[in-house]
C-alpha positions in Angstrom: 10.7 -68.0 -24.1 6.9 -67.9 -24.3 6.7 -66.2 -20.9 9.4 -63.5 -22.1 7.2 -62.8 -24.9 4.2 -62.4 -22.9 6.2 -59.7 -20.9 7.3 -57.8 -24.0 3.9 -57.7 -25.3 2.5 -56.4 -22.0 5.2 -53.8 -22.1 4.2 -52.4 -25.5 0.4 -52.4 -24.5 1.4 -50.4 -21.4 3.3 -47.8 -23.4 0.2 -47.6 -26.0 -2.1 -46.9 -23.2 0.0 -44.0 -21.8 0.5 -42.4 -25.0 -3.3 -42.6 -25.8 -4.3 -41.1 -22.5 -5.1 -37.5 -22.3 -2.9 -35.2 -20.0 -4.5 -33.9 -16.9 -5.3 -30.0 -16.8 -3.4 -27.7 -14.3 -6.1 -27.2 -11.6 -4.3 -26.5 -8.4 -1.7 -23.8 -9.1 -2.0 -20.9 -11.8 0.8 -19.5 -13.7 0.5 -16.1 -11.6 1.2 -18.2 -8.4 4.2 -20.1 -10.0 5.8 -16.8 -10.8 8.2 -15.7 -8.4 7.3 -12.0 -7.9 3.5 -13.0 -8.0 2.8 -10.6 -10.9 1.1 -11.6 -14.1 2.7 -10.8 -17.5 -0.1 -8.5 -18.0 1.1 -6.1 -15.1 4.6 -6.5 -16.2 3.8 -4.8 -19.5 3.6 -8.0 -21.3 0.7 -10.2 -22.7 -0.9 -12.8 -20.5 -1.7 -16.1 -21.8 -5.6 -15.5 -21.3 -7.1 -11.9 -21.7 -8.4 -10.6 -18.6 -12.1 -9.9 -18.7 -14.1 -6.8 -17.2 -14.9 -6.9 -13.4 -16.9 -4.8 -11.0 -15.8 -3.6 -7.6 -18.2 -2.0 -5.1 -16.3 0.4 -2.7 -17.4 2.5 0.2 -15.2 5.6 0.5 -15.5 9.4 0.8 -15.3 11.7 -2.2 -11.6 12.4 -2.1 -10.3 8.9 -1.2 -12.5 7.6 -4.0 -10.6 9.8 -6.4 -7.2 8.3 -5.0 -8.4 4.8 -5.7 -9.6 5.8 -9.2 -6.2 7.0 -9.9 -4.6 3.7 -8.7 -7.3 1.8 -10.7 -6.5 3.7 -13.8 -2.8 2.8 -13.6 -3.9 -0.9 -13.1 -6.0 -0.8 -16.1 -3.4 0.7 -18.2 -0.9 -2.2 -17.1 -3.4 -4.9 -17.2 -5.1 -3.9 -20.4 -8.6 -4.7 -19.0 -11.7 -2.7 -17.6 -12.2 -2.4 -13.8 -15.6 -0.8 -13.0 -15.6 1.1 -9.6 -19.0 1.9 -8.0 -18.8 3.8 -4.8 -21.4 3.7 -2.2 -21.9 6.0 0.7 -20.3 4.2 3.6 -23.3 4.4 6.1 -25.3 2.7 3.2 -22.7 0.1 2.1 -23.7 -2.8 4.2 -27.5 -2.7 3.4 -26.6 -2.1 -0.3 -24.4 -5.3 -0.4 -27.0 -7.4 1.3 -29.7 -6.0 -1.4 -27.2 -6.9 -4.1 -26.9 -10.5 -2.9 -30.6 -11.0 -2.4 -31.2 -10.0 -5.8 -28.2 -12.1 -7.5 -26.6 -8.9 -8.8 -23.5 -8.8 -6.4 -20.2 -7.5 -8.1 -17.1 -9.6 -8.4 -15.2 -7.7 -5.6 -16.6 -5.8 -2.5 -14.8 -3.5 -0.1 -15.8 -4.6 3.3 -15.5 -3.5 6.9 -13.6 -6.1 8.7 -16.5 -6.6 11.1 -18.8 -7.8 8.3 -16.6 -10.7 7.0 -17.8 -13.5 9.3 -21.4 -12.6 8.5 -20.9 -12.6 4.9 -18.6 -15.6 5.1 -20.8 -17.7 7.2 -23.7 -17.4 4.6 -21.4 -18.6 1.7 -21.2 -15.1 0.2 -17.4 -14.8 -0.3 -14.8 -17.0 -1.9 -12.0 -18.2 0.5 -8.9 -16.3 0.0 -7.1 -19.7 -0.2 -8.9 -20.3 -3.6 -8.0 -16.9 -4.9 -6.2 -17.5 -8.3 -3.1 -15.3 -8.0 -0.9 -14.7 -5.1 -1.7 -11.9 -2.7 0.0 -10.7 0.5 -0.2 -13.1 3.2 -1.3 -12.5 6.8 2.3 -12.5 8.0 2.8 -9.6 5.5 0.2 -7.5 7.1 0.0 -5.5 10.5 -1.8 -7.2 13.3 -5.4 -7.0 12.7 -7.3 -5.0 15.3 -11.2 -4.6 15.9 -12.3 -7.5 13.4 -10.5 -10.0 11.5 -10.5 -11.0 7.9 -10.7 -14.6 9.0 -13.7 -16.8 10.1 -14.0 -20.5 11.0 -10.2 -21.0 10.6 -10.1 -19.7 7.1 -9.2 -16.4 5.5 -11.9 -14.8 3.6 -10.6 -11.3 2.6 -7.5 -9.3 1.9 -6.8 -6.1 4.3 -6.4 -2.7 2.5 -6.1 0.0 5.2 -6.6 0.7 8.9 -8.0 3.9 10.5 -7.3 3.9 14.3 -8.9 6.4 16.5 -7.2 9.3 18.3 -7.7 12.2 21.0 -7.1 15.9 19.9 -7.0 18.4 22.7 -6.1 22.0 23.3 -3.0 22.2 25.6 -4.6 25.7 26.9 -7.5 23.8 28.4 -5.2 21.4 30.4 -2.6 23.7 31.9 -2.8 21.7 35.1 -1.3 18.9 33.5 1.5 20.9 31.6 -0.7 20.8 28.4 -0.9 16.9 28.5 -4.0 14.8 28.9 -4.8 13.7 32.5 -2.9 10.6 33.4 -5.1 9.4 36.3 -8.9 9.8 37.3 -8.2 12.4 39.9 -6.7 14.7 37.1 -9.9 14.1 35.0 -12.1 14.8 37.7 -10.2 18.2 38.4 -10.7 19.0 34.8 -14.4 18.2 35.1 -14.6 20.5 38.2 -12.9 23.1 36.7 -15.2 23.6 33.5 -16.8 27.0 33.4 -20.6 26.8 33.7 -20.9 29.9 31.8 -18.3 29.6 29.2 -19.1 32.2 26.6 -19.7 30.9 23.0 -18.3 32.8 20.0 -21.6 34.3 19.2 -21.8 35.7 22.5 -24.7 33.2 23.8 -24.2 32.7 27.6 -24.6 29.3 29.1 -22.8 25.9 29.2 -21.1 25.2 25.9 -19.8 22.0 24.5 -16.3 21.1 25.4 -16.2 17.5 24.1 -16.6 16.5 20.5 -17.5 13.2 18.9 -18.4 12.1 15.3 -22.2 11.7 15.5 -23.5 7.8 15.6 -19.8 6.5 15.6 -20.0 3.8 18.2 -16.2 3.2 17.7 -15.5 6.8 18.5 -17.5 6.6 21.6 -15.9 3.2 22.8 -12.3 4.8 22.2 -13.4 7.7 24.3 -14.5 5.5 27.2 -11.1 3.6 26.8 -9.3 6.8 27.2 -11.2 7.2 30.7 -10.8 3.6 31.6 -7.1 3.7 31.2 -7.0 6.1 34.1 -9.0 4.1 36.3 -7.9 1.2 38.5 -10.1 -1.9 39.4 -12.1 -4.4 37.7 -13.4 -3.8 34.1 -16.9 -3.7 35.2 -16.7 -0.7 37.4 -14.3 1.1 35.3 -16.8 0.9 32.5 -19.6 2.1 34.7 -17.4 5.0 35.8 -16.6 6.1 32.2 -20.2 5.9 31.3 -21.0 7.9 34.2 -18.7 10.7 33.0 -20.0 10.5 29.5 -23.4 11.1 30.9 -22.5 14.0 33.0 -20.9 15.6 29.9 -23.8 14.6 27.6 -25.1 18.2 27.6 -21.7 19.5 26.8 -20.9 17.2 23.9 -20.9 18.4 20.4 -21.7 15.8 17.8 -20.4 16.3 14.4 -21.8 14.8 11.1 -18.7 13.2 9.9 -20.5 11.8 6.8 -20.5 15.2 5.0 -16.8 15.9 5.6 -15.2 16.2 2.2 -11.4 15.1 2.2 -9.5 13.8 5.1 -8.0 16.8 6.5 -8.6 19.1 8.5 -11.7 17.7 10.4 -14.3 20.0 12.0 -13.7 18.6 15.4 -10.1 19.5 15.2 -10.9 22.8 13.8 -13.0 23.5 16.7 -10.5 22.3 19.2 -7.8 24.6 17.6 -10.2 27.5 17.8 -11.0 27.0 21.4 -14.5 25.9 20.9 -13.7 22.5 22.3 -11.3 21.3 24.8 -11.2 17.5 23.7 -12.4 15.5 20.7 -12.0 12.0 19.5 -12.2 11.0 15.9 -10.3 8.7 13.2 -6.7 9.6 12.2 -7.8 10.0 8.8 -9.7 13.0 9.9 -7.5 14.4 12.6 -4.1 14.0 11.0 -1.0 12.3 12.7 1.0 15.3 13.9 0.6 18.2 16.7 0.0 21.7 15.7 0.9 25.0 17.7 -3.0 24.9 18.7 -3.6 21.5 19.4 -1.9 18.0 20.3 -3.1 14.6 19.0 -2.4 11.2 20.4 -3.3 7.6 19.1 -5.7 5.9 21.5 -3.7 2.6 21.8 -5.8 1.5 24.9 -8.7 1.5 22.1 -6.7 -0.3 19.5 -9.5 -2.8 18.9 -12.1 0.0 17.9 -9.8 0.9 14.6 -11.7 0.5 11.2 -10.3 -2.1 9.0 -11.2 -2.1 5.4 -10.5 -5.1 3.2 -11.5 -6.6 -0.2 -13.4 -9.9 -0.6 -14.3 -11.7 -3.7 -18.1 -12.8 -4.3 -18.4 -16.6 -4.1 -20.5 -16.7 -7.2 -18.2 -14.5 -9.4 -16.9 -16.2 -12.8 -13.9 -13.9 -12.7 -12.0 -14.9 -9.7 -8.6 -14.8 -11.7 -9.2 -11.2 -12.7 -10.5 -10.2 -9.3 -7.6 -11.7 -7.6 -5.1 -9.7 -9.7 -6.7 -6.5 -9.0 -6.7 -7.0 -5.3 -3.2 -8.2 -5.4 -2.2 -4.8 -7.1 -4.2 -2.6 -4.4 -2.4 -4.6 -1.6 0.9 -4.6 -3.0 3.7 -2.3 -2.1 3.6 0.0 -4.9 -0.1 1.0 -4.2 0.3 0.8 -0.5 3.3 3.2 -0.4 1.5 6.4 -1.0 -2.0 5.2 0.4 -1.7 7.2 3.7 -0.7 10.5 1.8 -3.6 10.0 -0.6 -6.4 9.0 2.0 -5.2 9.6 5.6 -5.5 5.8 6.4 -2.8 3.5 7.5 -1.7 1.0 4.9 -1.7 -2.6 6.2 1.4 -3.8 4.4 4.4 -4.2 7.1 7.1 -3.2 4.5 5.7 0.1 4.0 6.8 1.2 7.5 10.5 0.4 6.9 11.1 3.6 5.2 11.8 6.6 7.2 9.1 8.5 5.6 6.5 6.5 7.6 8.4 6.7 10.9 6.0 9.3 12.3 3.2 6.9 11.7 4.6 3.9 13.8 3.1 5.2 17.1 -0.4 4.8 15.4 0.0 1.2 14.5 -2.0 -1.2 16.7 -0.7 -2.9 19.8 -1.8 -6.6 20.0 -1.3 -6.5 23.8 -3.5 -3.4 24.2 -6.3 -3.7 26.7 -9.7 -4.1 24.9 -12.0 -1.2 25.5 -15.4 -1.0 26.6 -17.7 -2.2 23.6 -14.7 -2.5 21.3 -15.7 -6.3 20.8 -19.4 -5.8 20.9 -20.7 -9.1 19.3 -17.2 -10.8 19.9 -18.9 -13.8 21.3 -20.7 -14.4 18.0 -18.7 -12.5 15.2 -21.5 -13.2 12.5 -23.8 -10.9 14.8 -21.2 -8.0 14.8 -22.8 -5.9 12.0 -26.4 -6.2 13.6 -25.0 -5.4 17.1 -23.1 -2.3 16.0 -26.2 -1.0 14.2 -28.1 -1.5 17.4 -25.6 0.1 19.5 -25.4 3.2 17.1 -29.2 3.6 17.6 -28.9 3.4 21.3 -26.1 5.9 21.3 -28.4 8.3 19.5 -31.0 7.9 22.0 -28.3 8.3 24.9 -27.3 11.9 23.5 -31.1 12.6 23.0 -31.5 12.1 26.5 -33.9 9.2 26.1 -31.5 6.5 27.4 -29.4 6.8 30.6 -25.7 5.3 31.2 -27.1 2.2 32.9 -29.3 1.2 30.0 -26.5 2.0 27.6 -24.1 -0.3 29.3 -26.4 -3.1 28.3 -25.4 -2.7 24.7 -21.5 -2.9 25.7 -21.9 -6.5 26.7 -20.8 -9.2 24.0 
């Protein structure tokens, strides 16, 4: 009987301790992650449990596409009832500006990144791992296969992809009549095109002498790599000799190459390079889809360079590791990467949305041929620095400088080849 009383007393004490113990806070899963549709109450027009705080976002966009982002952002602010400040930086200055912001401790909450920068910043502890984002965003399985550079490093995901800008070739069918208006399919045909170039092709202003017949965006190493991939695809044999042969052709046509300053181009259509092809000033040009457009015209034809799929420009959003507004940043990124915002992204910016479901509709059928092919052969220089992705930004900067020197005649094809090696 005495032992029974002891058990009763022990049970009473245990219940008292349980009732007096404080409940543990929820730390692993936020409400927004538990909701089936992945949206917060604020974005559905209701009130969230906690007011959303103001965040700052750095972007790197052209003038017209930044206007498109501002329109999407205004709709988000209206629904969420918060303020998102967008600070746009010239794309060619973005990497340096980001590094300066981090060095001064004044980095924003969210940064728009080139995919090739992710490993560099993640390895330095500058980015928050996507697994720690406080609201559901599109998973890797929901996105297109990522070319060029990845949003992953060291086994973790560090950013959320936004859009893709692959490279294509545009040409005048009248300049390739020997191929029935198509681009040459083998090296012999490319050689015939070279030999057939008129040495005294008159320019529009009447100046005699060899005129440009090939166009590239100035300083764009990925466009140059895509051009090499186009020529390599027509060659047989080992990769090394093919790269060498493609570089020799680039050197032979160096004096007949027009370099367009793409940084001053407003809007995404039409590009100066395509306009020059259609006017007969150039035979062939290589540029990004966002500047070329995806469809043929009576004066020109355009094709994606699938053999250079890994040169495509991938933009993504990452959250700064030191932000105190990870929840708000996550909600904003989830909205930008969601189906509603992505559905009209190509029409607004000329860049391919990365959400797979966008391509289920017939309206996007003509864009399917531009999607990256994971099995495509890697082109020369497309993965420069691939052996150490943390060094990819530095290698691309060095390669861009060497490419400028190449077209200034200060560097030969053999010397330029050294920069194509990982």
